[in-house]
PDBQT receptor file of N, H, CA, C and O in Angstrom, charges set to zero:
ATOM      1  N   MET A   1      38.299 -21.702 -34.200  1.00  0.00    +0.000 N 
ATOM      2  CA  MET A   1      38.076 -20.107 -34.747  1.00  0.00    +0.000 C 
ATOM      3  C   MET A   1      37.135 -19.966 -35.595  1.00  0.00    +0.000 C 
ATOM      4  O   MET A   1      36.186 -19.216 -35.361  1.00  0.00    +0.000 OA
ATOM      5  N   ALA A   2      37.237 -20.628 -36.659  1.00  0.00    +0.000 N 
ATOM      6  H   ALA A   2      38.008 -21.237 -36.849  1.00  0.00    +0.000 HD
ATOM      7  CA  ALA A   2      36.244 -20.396 -37.571  1.00  0.00    +0.000 C 
ATOM      8  C   ALA A   2      34.725 -20.326 -37.439  1.00  0.00    +0.000 C 
ATOM      9  O   ALA A   2      33.892 -19.616 -38.002  1.00  0.00    +0.000 OA
ATOM     10  N   PHE A   3      34.641 -21.160 -36.635  1.00  0.00    +0.000 N 
ATOM     11  H   PHE A   3      35.318 -21.736 -36.177  1.00  0.00    +0.000 HD
ATOM     12  CA  PHE A   3      33.455 -21.428 -35.933  1.00  0.00    +0.000 C 
ATOM     13  C   PHE A   3      32.576 -20.206 -34.992  1.00  0.00    +0.000 C 
ATOM     14  O   PHE A   3      31.360 -20.123 -34.822  1.00  0.00    +0.000 OA
ATOM     15  N   LEU A   4      33.816 -19.205 -34.403  1.00  0.00    +0.000 N 
ATOM     16  H   LEU A   4      34.804 -19.272 -34.541  1.00  0.00    +0.000 HD
ATOM     17  CA  LEU A   4      33.162 -18.098 -33.655  1.00  0.00    +0.000 C 
ATOM     18  C   LEU A   4      32.918 -17.162 -34.970  1.00  0.00    +0.000 C 
ATOM     19  O   LEU A   4      31.856 -16.584 -35.199  1.00  0.00    +0.000 OA
ATOM     20  N   VAL A   5      34.056 -17.111 -35.777  1.00  0.00    +0.000 N 
ATOM     21  H   VAL A   5      34.919 -17.580 -35.591  1.00  0.00    +0.000 HD
ATOM     22  CA  VAL A   5      33.710 -15.885 -36.573  1.00  0.00    +0.000 C 
ATOM     23  C   VAL A   5      32.487 -15.929 -37.304  1.00  0.00    +0.000 C 
ATOM     24  O   VAL A   5      31.843 -14.883 -37.390  1.00  0.00    +0.000 OA
ATOM     25  N   ILE A   6      31.957 -17.222 -37.977  1.00  0.00    +0.000 N 
ATOM     26  H   ILE A   6      32.481 -18.071 -37.908  1.00  0.00    +0.000 HD
ATOM     27  CA  ILE A   6      30.184 -17.492 -38.305  1.00  0.00    +0.000 C 
ATOM     28  C   ILE A   6      29.566 -17.484 -37.475  1.00  0.00    +0.000 C 
ATOM     29  O   ILE A   6      28.474 -17.106 -37.901  1.00  0.00    +0.000 OA
ATOM     30  N   GLY A   7      29.484 -17.689 -36.284  1.00  0.00    +0.000 N 
ATOM     31  H   GLY A   7      30.371 -17.996 -35.937  1.00  0.00    +0.000 HD
ATOM     32  CA  GLY A   7      28.464 -17.687 -35.374  1.00  0.00    +0.000 C 
ATOM     33  C   GLY A   7      28.277 -16.084 -35.129  1.00  0.00    +0.000 C 
ATOM     34  O   GLY A   7      27.216 -15.528 -34.845  1.00  0.00    +0.000 OA
ATOM     35  N   GLU A   8      29.820 -15.344 -35.338  1.00  0.00    +0.000 N 
ATOM     36  H   GLU A   8      30.682 -15.796 -35.568  1.00  0.00    +0.000 HD
ATOM     37  CA  GLU A   8      29.366 -13.924 -35.084  1.00  0.00    +0.000 C 
ATOM     38  C   GLU A   8      28.625 -13.126 -36.464  1.00  0.00    +0.000 C 
ATOM     39  O   GLU A   8      28.098 -12.014 -36.503  1.00  0.00    +0.000 OA
ATOM     40  N   LEU A   9      28.807 -14.157 -37.571  1.00  0.00    +0.000 N 
ATOM     41  H   LEU A   9      29.234 -15.061 -37.540  1.00  0.00    +0.000 HD
ATOM     42  CA  LEU A   9      28.193 -13.368 -38.567  1.00  0.00    +0.000 C 
ATOM     43  C   LEU A   9      26.694 -13.559 -38.646  1.00  0.00    +0.000 C 
ATOM     44  O   LEU A   9      25.816 -12.934 -39.241  1.00  0.00    +0.000 OA
ATOM     45  N   ILE A  10      26.673 -14.759 -37.755  1.00  0.00    +0.000 N 
ATOM     46  H   ILE A  10      27.386 -15.267 -37.272  1.00  0.00    +0.000 HD
ATOM     47  CA  ILE A  10      24.887 -15.092 -38.138  1.00  0.00    +0.000 C 
ATOM     48  C   ILE A  10      24.330 -14.429 -37.158  1.00  0.00    +0.000 C 
ATOM     49  O   ILE A  10      23.280 -13.803 -37.303  1.00  0.00    +0.000 OA
ATOM     50  N   THR A  11      25.107 -14.517 -35.850  1.00  0.00    +0.000 N 
ATOM     51  H   THR A  11      25.960 -15.026 -35.732  1.00  0.00    +0.000 HD
ATOM     52  CA  THR A  11      24.478 -13.233 -34.697  1.00  0.00    +0.000 C 
ATOM     53  C   THR A  11      24.155 -11.642 -35.419  1.00  0.00    +0.000 C 
ATOM     54  O   THR A  11      23.068 -11.072 -35.517  1.00  0.00    +0.000 OA
ATOM     55  N   SER A  12      25.436 -11.207 -35.841  1.00  0.00    +0.000 N 
ATOM     56  H   SER A  12      26.319 -11.669 -35.762  1.00  0.00    +0.000 HD
ATOM     57  CA  SER A  12      25.020  -9.980 -36.124  1.00  0.00    +0.000 C 
ATOM     58  C   SER A  12      24.006  -9.200 -37.422  1.00  0.00    +0.000 C 
ATOM     59  O   SER A  12      23.711  -8.015 -37.576  1.00  0.00    +0.000 OA
ATOM     60  N   THR A  13      23.633 -10.486 -38.269  1.00  0.00    +0.000 N 
ATOM     61  H   THR A  13      23.872 -11.449 -38.143  1.00  0.00    +0.000 HD
ATOM     62  CA  THR A  13      23.102 -10.641 -39.058  1.00  0.00    +0.000 C 
ATOM     63  C   THR A  13      21.432 -10.659 -39.082  1.00  0.00    +0.000 C 
ATOM     64  O   THR A  13      20.627 -10.039 -39.778  1.00  0.00    +0.000 OA
ATOM     65  N   LEU A  14      21.275 -11.588 -38.076  1.00  0.00    +0.000 N 
ATOM     66  H   LEU A  14      21.929 -12.091 -37.511  1.00  0.00    +0.000 HD
ATOM     67  CA  LEU A  14      19.839 -11.798 -37.194  1.00  0.00    +0.000 C 
ATOM     68  C   LEU A  14      19.635 -10.910 -36.504  1.00  0.00    +0.000 C 
ATOM     69  O   LEU A  14      18.454 -10.591 -36.363  1.00  0.00    +0.000 OA
ATOM     70  N   LEU A  15      20.654 -10.155 -35.803  1.00  0.00    +0.000 N 
ATOM     71  H   LEU A  15      21.614 -10.414 -35.918  1.00  0.00    +0.000 HD
ATOM     72  CA  LEU A  15      20.178  -8.855 -34.960  1.00  0.00    +0.000 C 
ATOM     73  C   LEU A  15      20.224  -7.739 -35.953  1.00  0.00    +0.000 C 
ATOM     74  O   LEU A  15      19.633  -6.832 -35.366  1.00  0.00    +0.000 OA
ATOM     75  N   SER A  16      20.542  -7.348 -36.969  1.00  0.00    +0.000 N 
ATOM     76  H   SER A  16      21.022  -8.084 -37.446  1.00  0.00    +0.000 HD
ATOM     77  CA  SER A  16      20.333  -6.317 -37.460  1.00  0.00    +0.000 C 
ATOM     78  C   SER A  16      19.254  -6.463 -38.717  1.00  0.00    +0.000 C 
ATOM     79  O   SER A  16      18.614  -5.472 -39.068  1.00  0.00    +0.000 OA
ATOM     80  N   GLN A  17      19.092  -7.679 -39.342  1.00  0.00    +0.000 N 
ATOM     81  H   GLN A  17      19.612  -8.484 -39.056  1.00  0.00    +0.000 HD
ATOM     82  CA  GLN A  17      17.890  -7.836 -40.062  1.00  0.00    +0.000 C 
ATOM     83  C   GLN A  17      16.817  -8.153 -39.479  1.00  0.00    +0.000 C 
ATOM     84  O   GLN A  17      15.788  -7.816 -40.064  1.00  0.00    +0.000 OA
ATOM     85  N   LEU A  18      16.690  -8.801 -38.319  1.00  0.00    +0.000 N 
ATOM     86  H   LEU A  18      17.526  -9.075 -37.843  1.00  0.00    +0.000 HD
ATOM     87  CA  LEU A  18      15.422  -9.133 -37.474  1.00  0.00    +0.000 C 
ATOM     88  C   LEU A  18      15.012  -8.266 -36.262  1.00  0.00    +0.000 C 
ATOM     89  O   LEU A  18      14.030  -7.527 -36.193  1.00  0.00    +0.000 OA
ATOM     90  N   VAL A  19      15.796  -8.458 -35.473  1.00  0.00    +0.000 N 
ATOM     91  H   VAL A  19      16.594  -9.059 -35.529  1.00  0.00    +0.000 HD
ATOM     92  CA  VAL A  19      15.252  -7.917 -34.072  1.00  0.00    +0.000 C 
ATOM     93  C   VAL A  19      15.652  -6.649 -34.060  1.00  0.00    +0.000 C 
ATOM     94  O   VAL A  19      15.381  -6.428 -32.880  1.00  0.00    +0.000 OA
ATOM     95  N   ILE A  20      16.180  -5.422 -34.535  1.00  0.00    +0.000 N 
ATOM     96  H   ILE A  20      16.401  -5.601 -35.494  1.00  0.00    +0.000 HD
ATOM     97  CA  ILE A  20      16.325  -4.526 -34.365  1.00  0.00    +0.000 C 
ATOM     98  C   ILE A  20      14.908  -3.520 -34.681  1.00  0.00    +0.000 C 
ATOM     99  O   ILE A  20      14.352  -2.658 -34.000  1.00  0.00    +0.000 OA
ATOM    100  N   PRO A  21      14.541  -4.273 -36.513  1.00  0.00    +0.000 N 
ATOM    101  CA  PRO A  21      13.577  -4.081 -37.114  1.00  0.00    +0.000 C 
ATOM    102  C   PRO A  21      12.192  -3.929 -36.144  1.00  0.00    +0.000 C 
ATOM    103  O   PRO A  21      11.440  -2.955 -36.191  1.00  0.00    +0.000 OA
ATOM    104  N   VAL A  22      12.068  -4.779 -35.501  1.00  0.00    +0.000 N 
ATOM    105  H   VAL A  22      12.678  -5.569 -35.464  1.00  0.00    +0.000 HD
ATOM    106  CA  VAL A  22      10.870  -5.665 -35.016  1.00  0.00    +0.000 C 
ATOM    107  C   VAL A  22      10.967  -5.034 -33.596  1.00  0.00    +0.000 C 
ATOM    108  O   VAL A  22       9.906  -4.907 -32.984  1.00  0.00    +0.000 OA
ATOM    109  N   VAL A  23      12.158  -4.612 -32.985  1.00  0.00    +0.000 N 
ATOM    110  H   VAL A  23      13.020  -4.716 -33.482  1.00  0.00    +0.000 HD
ATOM    111  CA  VAL A  23      11.997  -3.610 -31.753  1.00  0.00    +0.000 C 
ATOM    112  C   VAL A  23      11.356  -2.350 -32.082  1.00  0.00    +0.000 C 
ATOM    113  O   VAL A  23      10.423  -1.964 -31.378  1.00  0.00    +0.000 OA
ATOM    114  N   TYR A  24      11.878  -1.449 -33.393  1.00  0.00    +0.000 N 
ATOM    115  H   TYR A  24      12.636  -1.763 -33.965  1.00  0.00    +0.000 HD
ATOM    116  CA  TYR A  24      11.721  -0.081 -33.775  1.00  0.00    +0.000 C 
ATOM    117  C   TYR A  24      10.451  -0.108 -34.091  1.00  0.00    +0.000 C 
ATOM    118  O   TYR A  24       9.900   0.986 -33.972  1.00  0.00    +0.000 OA
ATOM    119  N   ARG A  25       9.480  -1.376 -34.623  1.00  0.00    +0.000 N 
ATOM    120  H   ARG A  25       9.928  -2.265 -34.720  1.00  0.00    +0.000 HD
ATOM    121  CA  ARG A  25       8.035  -0.905 -35.172  1.00  0.00    +0.000 C 
ATOM    122  C   ARG A  25       7.650  -1.210 -33.774  1.00  0.00    +0.000 C 
ATOM    123  O   ARG A  25       6.680  -0.454 -33.715  1.00  0.00    +0.000 OA
ATOM    124  N   GLY A  26       7.709  -1.817 -32.501  1.00  0.00    +0.000 N 
ATOM    125  H   GLY A  26       8.496  -2.431 -32.550  1.00  0.00    +0.000 HD
ATOM    126  CA  GLY A  26       6.988  -2.044 -31.240  1.00  0.00    +0.000 C 
ATOM    127  C   GLY A  26       6.946  -0.676 -30.637  1.00  0.00    +0.000 C 
ATOM    128  O   GLY A  26       5.895  -0.273 -30.139  1.00  0.00    +0.000 OA
ATOM    129  N   VAL A  27       8.332   0.274 -30.656  1.00  0.00    +0.000 N 
ATOM    130  H   VAL A  27       9.186  -0.054 -31.061  1.00  0.00    +0.000 HD
ATOM    131  CA  VAL A  27       8.560   1.056 -30.051  1.00  0.00    +0.000 C 
ATOM    132  C   VAL A  27       7.898   2.404 -31.007  1.00  0.00    +0.000 C 
ATOM    133  O   VAL A  27       7.774   3.508 -30.479  1.00  0.00    +0.000 OA
ATOM    134  N   ASP A  28       7.619   2.236 -32.020  1.00  0.00    +0.000 N 
ATOM    135  H   ASP A  28       7.719   1.339 -32.450  1.00  0.00    +0.000 HD
ATOM    136  CA  ASP A  28       6.991   3.114 -32.975  1.00  0.00    +0.000 C 
ATOM    137  C   ASP A  28       5.651   3.439 -32.603  1.00  0.00    +0.000 C 
ATOM    138  O   ASP A  28       5.165   4.552 -32.400  1.00  0.00    +0.000 OA
ATOM    139  N   ASP A  29       5.015   2.079 -32.530  1.00  0.00    +0.000 N 
ATOM    140  H   ASP A  29       5.410   1.175 -32.694  1.00  0.00    +0.000 HD
ATOM    141  CA  ASP A  29       3.598   1.564 -32.209  1.00  0.00    +0.000 C 
ATOM    142  C   ASP A  29       3.006   2.583 -31.209  1.00  0.00    +0.000 C 
ATOM    143  O   ASP A  29       2.142   3.459 -31.256  1.00  0.00    +0.000 OA
ATOM    144  N   ILE A  30       4.032   1.973 -30.084  1.00  0.00    +0.000 N 
ATOM    145  H   ILE A  30       4.734   1.261 -30.046  1.00  0.00    +0.000 HD
ATOM    146  CA  ILE A  30       3.661   2.422 -28.782  1.00  0.00    +0.000 C 
ATOM    147  C   ILE A  30       3.595   4.196 -28.621  1.00  0.00    +0.000 C 
ATOM    148  O   ILE A  30       2.769   4.827 -27.961  1.00  0.00    +0.000 OA
ATOM    149  N   VAL A  31       4.650   4.708 -29.380  1.00  0.00    +0.000 N 
ATOM    150  H   VAL A  31       5.321   4.195 -29.916  1.00  0.00    +0.000 HD
ATOM    151  CA  VAL A  31       4.773   6.368 -29.645  1.00  0.00    +0.000 C 
ATOM    152  C   VAL A  31       3.283   6.438 -30.211  1.00  0.00    +0.000 C 
ATOM    153  O   VAL A  31       2.405   6.826 -29.441  1.00  0.00    +0.000 OA
ATOM    154  N   ASN A  32       3.010   6.141 -31.299  1.00  0.00    +0.000 N 
ATOM    155  H   ASN A  32       3.724   5.825 -31.925  1.00  0.00    +0.000 HD
ATOM    156  CA  ASN A  32       1.979   6.290 -31.795  1.00  0.00    +0.000 C 
ATOM    157  C   ASN A  32       0.636   6.014 -31.244  1.00  0.00    +0.000 C 
ATOM    158  O   ASN A  32      -0.344   6.490 -31.819  1.00  0.00    +0.000 OA
ATOM    159  N   LEU A  33       0.473   5.151 -29.981  1.00  0.00    +0.000 N 
ATOM    160  H   LEU A  33       1.268   4.764 -29.514  1.00  0.00    +0.000 HD
ATOM    161  CA  LEU A  33      -0.391   5.206 -29.741  1.00  0.00    +0.000 C 
ATOM    162  C   LEU A  33      -0.848   6.713 -28.399  1.00  0.00    +0.000 C 
ATOM    163  O   LEU A  33      -1.839   7.422 -28.223  1.00  0.00    +0.000 OA
ATOM    164  N   LEU A  34       0.364   6.598 -27.810  1.00  0.00    +0.000 N 
ATOM    165  H   LEU A  34       1.170   6.022 -27.952  1.00  0.00    +0.000 HD
ATOM    166  CA  LEU A  34       0.450   7.801 -26.616  1.00  0.00    +0.000 C 
ATOM    167  C   LEU A  34       0.005   8.677 -27.415  1.00  0.00    +0.000 C 
ATOM    168  O   LEU A  34      -1.065   9.165 -27.053  1.00  0.00    +0.000 OA
ATOM    169  N   HIS A  35       0.625   9.244 -28.825  1.00  0.00    +0.000 N 
ATOM    170  H   HIS A  35       1.494   8.847 -29.119  1.00  0.00    +0.000 HD
ATOM    171  CA  HIS A  35       0.144  10.380 -29.297  1.00  0.00    +0.000 C 
ATOM    172  C   HIS A  35      -1.089  10.577 -29.443  1.00  0.00    +0.000 C 
ATOM    173  O   HIS A  35      -1.631  11.588 -28.997  1.00  0.00    +0.000 OA
ATOM    174  N   ARG A  36      -1.785   9.559 -30.147  1.00  0.00    +0.000 N 
ATOM    175  H   ARG A  36      -1.345   8.737 -30.510  1.00  0.00    +0.000 HD
ATOM    176  CA  ARG A  36      -3.177   9.322 -30.239  1.00  0.00    +0.000 C 
ATOM    177  C   ARG A  36      -3.928   9.662 -29.146  1.00  0.00    +0.000 C 
ATOM    178  O   ARG A  36      -4.904  10.411 -29.185  1.00  0.00    +0.000 OA
ATOM    179  N   SER A  37      -3.485   9.120 -28.164  1.00  0.00    +0.000 N 
ATOM    180  H   SER A  37      -2.692   8.511 -28.132  1.00  0.00    +0.000 HD
ATOM    181  CA  SER A  37      -4.552   9.279 -26.681  1.00  0.00    +0.000 C 
ATOM    182  C   SER A  37      -4.376  10.634 -26.509  1.00  0.00    +0.000 C 
ATOM    183  O   SER A  37      -5.415  11.293 -26.516  1.00  0.00    +0.000 OA
ATOM    184  N   THR A  38      -3.159  11.329 -26.331  1.00  0.00    +0.000 N 
ATOM    185  H   THR A  38      -2.314  10.793 -26.326  1.00  0.00    +0.000 HD
ATOM    186  CA  THR A  38      -3.080  12.557 -25.747  1.00  0.00    +0.000 C 
ATOM    187  C   THR A  38      -3.945  13.754 -26.353  1.00  0.00    +0.000 C 
ATOM    188  O   THR A  38      -4.748  14.494 -25.785  1.00  0.00    +0.000 OA
ATOM    189  N   THR A  39      -3.375  13.698 -28.177  1.00  0.00    +0.000 N 
ATOM    190  H   THR A  39      -2.723  13.096 -28.639  1.00  0.00    +0.000 HD
ATOM    191  CA  THR A  39      -4.115  13.811 -29.139  1.00  0.00    +0.000 C 
ATOM    192  C   THR A  39      -5.996  14.160 -28.539  1.00  0.00    +0.000 C 
ATOM    193  O   THR A  39      -6.633  15.129 -28.127  1.00  0.00    +0.000 OA
ATOM    194  N   ASN A  40      -6.240  12.752 -28.818  1.00  0.00    +0.000 N 
ATOM    195  H   ASN A  40      -5.722  11.965 -29.153  1.00  0.00    +0.000 HD
ATOM    196  CA  ASN A  40      -7.563  12.857 -28.414  1.00  0.00    +0.000 C 
ATOM    197  C   ASN A  40      -7.969  13.243 -27.108  1.00  0.00    +0.000 C 
ATOM    198  O   ASN A  40      -9.200  13.260 -27.075  1.00  0.00    +0.000 OA
ATOM    199  N   ARG A  41      -7.613  13.468 -26.335  1.00  0.00    +0.000 N 
ATOM    200  H   ARG A  41      -6.613  13.455 -26.361  1.00  0.00    +0.000 HD
ATOM    201  CA  ARG A  41      -7.565  14.032 -24.650  1.00  0.00    +0.000 C 
ATOM    202  C   ARG A  41      -7.591  15.571 -24.952  1.00  0.00    +0.000 C 
ATOM    203  O   ARG A  41      -8.535  16.291 -24.626  1.00  0.00    +0.000 OA
ATOM    204  N   ARG A  42      -6.655  15.937 -25.497  1.00  0.00    +0.000 N 
ATOM    205  H   ARG A  42      -5.888  15.353 -25.762  1.00  0.00    +0.000 HD
ATOM    206  CA  ARG A  42      -6.346  17.756 -25.792  1.00  0.00    +0.000 C 
ATOM    207  C   ARG A  42      -8.044  18.084 -26.754  1.00  0.00    +0.000 C 
ATOM    208  O   ARG A  42      -8.466  19.205 -26.470  1.00  0.00    +0.000 OA
ATOM    209  N   GLU A  43      -8.782  17.469 -27.553  1.00  0.00    +0.000 N 
ATOM    210  H   GLU A  43      -8.439  16.559 -27.784  1.00  0.00    +0.000 HD
ATOM    211  CA  GLU A  43      -9.576  17.808 -28.428  1.00  0.00    +0.000 C 
ATOM    212  C   GLU A  43     -10.905  17.707 -27.325  1.00  0.00    +0.000 C 
ATOM    213  O   GLU A  43     -11.762  18.589 -27.278  1.00  0.00    +0.000 OA
ATOM    214  N   THR A  44     -10.925  16.473 -26.446  1.00  0.00    +0.000 N 
ATOM    215  H   THR A  44     -10.229  15.757 -26.485  1.00  0.00    +0.000 HD
ATOM    216  CA  THR A  44     -11.929  16.538 -25.723  1.00  0.00    +0.000 C 
ATOM    217  C   THR A  44     -11.761  17.973 -24.819  1.00  0.00    +0.000 C 
ATOM    218  O   THR A  44     -12.608  18.862 -24.899  1.00  0.00    +0.000 OA
ATOM    219  N   ILE A  45     -10.924  18.049 -24.213  1.00  0.00    +0.000 N 
ATOM    220  H   ILE A  45     -10.236  17.327 -24.148  1.00  0.00    +0.000 HD
ATOM    221  CA  ILE A  45     -10.998  19.261 -23.519  1.00  0.00    +0.000 C 
ATOM    222  C   ILE A  45     -10.832  20.420 -24.088  1.00  0.00    +0.000 C 
ATOM    223  O   ILE A  45     -11.158  21.324 -23.319  1.00  0.00    +0.000 OA
ATOM    224  N   LYS A  46     -10.412  20.840 -25.250  1.00  0.00    +0.000 N 
ATOM    225  H   LYS A  46     -10.147  20.106 -25.874  1.00  0.00    +0.000 HD
ATOM    226  CA  LYS A  46     -10.751  21.913 -26.101  1.00  0.00    +0.000 C 
ATOM    227  C   LYS A  46     -12.433  21.762 -26.689  1.00  0.00    +0.000 C 
ATOM    228  O   LYS A  46     -12.955  22.774 -27.157  1.00  0.00    +0.000 OA
ATOM    229  N   ALA A  47     -13.046  20.756 -26.648  1.00  0.00    +0.000 N 
ATOM    230  H   ALA A  47     -12.622  19.934 -26.268  1.00  0.00    +0.000 HD
ATOM    231  CA  ALA A  47     -14.272  21.030 -26.925  1.00  0.00    +0.000 C 
ATOM    232  C   ALA A  47     -15.136  20.856 -25.486  1.00  0.00    +0.000 C 
ATOM    233  O   ALA A  47     -16.203  20.244 -25.517  1.00  0.00    +0.000 OA
ATOM    234  N   GLU A  48     -14.765  21.266 -24.571  1.00  0.00    +0.000 N 
ATOM    235  H   GLU A  48     -13.898  21.763 -24.546  1.00  0.00    +0.000 HD
ATOM    236  CA  GLU A  48     -15.464  21.232 -23.354  1.00  0.00    +0.000 C 
ATOM    237  C   GLU A  48     -15.299  22.507 -23.012  1.00  0.00    +0.000 C 
ATOM    238  O   GLU A  48     -16.230  23.184 -22.576  1.00  0.00    +0.000 OA
ATOM    239  N   VAL A  49     -13.823  23.058 -23.214  1.00  0.00    +0.000 N 
ATOM    240  H   VAL A  49     -13.067  22.508 -23.569  1.00  0.00    +0.000 HD
ATOM    241  CA  VAL A  49     -13.915  24.464 -22.537  1.00  0.00    +0.000 C 
ATOM    242  C   VAL A  49     -14.726  25.630 -23.972  1.00  0.00    +0.000 C 
ATOM    243  O   VAL A  49     -14.793  26.826 -23.686  1.00  0.00    +0.000 OA
ATOM    244  N   ASP A  50     -15.077  25.340 -24.888  1.00  0.00    +0.000 N 
ATOM    245  H   ASP A  50     -15.022  24.369 -25.120  1.00  0.00    +0.000 HD
ATOM    246  CA  ASP A  50     -15.550  25.764 -26.043  1.00  0.00    +0.000 C 
ATOM    247  C   ASP A  50     -17.075  25.828 -25.920  1.00  0.00    +0.000 C 
ATOM    248  O   ASP A  50     -17.756  26.199 -26.877  1.00  0.00    +0.000 OA
TER     249      ASP A  50
């Protein structure tokens, strides 16, 4: 039983300290990339209209 509790503590620590921040940063990078591409596209269209 004690091994299960220790394993659960280790797993939750790894998830909260390593996996979640890595996933968050990856999603944040993708969102920023998409935002930059749509912003550049809007500026290009605006320049063509002017």
